N, C-alpha and C positions, 0 to 999 in steps of 0.2 A: 453734387449739385442737387438742390431740392426738386422733388417731383410734385408739381401742382396738378392734382387730378381733377379739380373743379375750380373754376374761376367765376366770380360774380359778373353778370352782364350789367351794362349800363341800365339804370332804372330811373324812373321819375315817380315821385309821390306828391300828393296834394298837400298844401300847407295844413299843418295840424295832423297829418297822417303819420303812420309809423311803418317800419319795415325791418326785416331781419335778413341779413346776408350771411352766407356761409362760404368758406374757402377751406379746402382740404389740401394740406401741404405736408409732404413726407420727406424725410431725410435723416441722416445720422451725423451730427446731432439734429434734433428737430429744428427746422428753420424758424427764425423769428419773422412773424408776419406783421407788416405795417400797412394800415389802411390809409388811403389818401383821398383827398378831394381837391381837384384842380391843382394837383402837384404838391399839395401841402399835407403833411402827416396829421391824421386825426388823433386826438387824445380823448380819454374818458372825461365826460362832463355830465351834467344833469340830464342831457338829452342824448348822449352818445355812450353806449355800453360796449366795451371791447372784452371779448372772452377768448381764451386760448385753452383748449382741452389737451390732456396728455396724449390723446390718440391722433393729434395733428389736425384736428378740426378747429377752425377759428370762426367766431361770429362777430358781426358788427350789427348792433341794434340801434336804430334811430327812432326817437320818440318825439 
C-alpha cells in the first residue's frame, strides 16, 4: 500500500490568484496520484499544471 507522508489541506484562493500544492506518496511501484476537485479528477489545462517527480513528490499548480 502507498505511504502518503504529506497530504494537502483544503485551501481557498481568491479569483485570479494562484497556488501550488504538494503531495509526497511512496510505494513500490511508485503510486499514481490523482488530484480531484468535488470528486472529479483534474486534468492538465491552461490553468492546471500536474507534475509527478521520480522521488514520489507530486505537485498541483493552479493559475
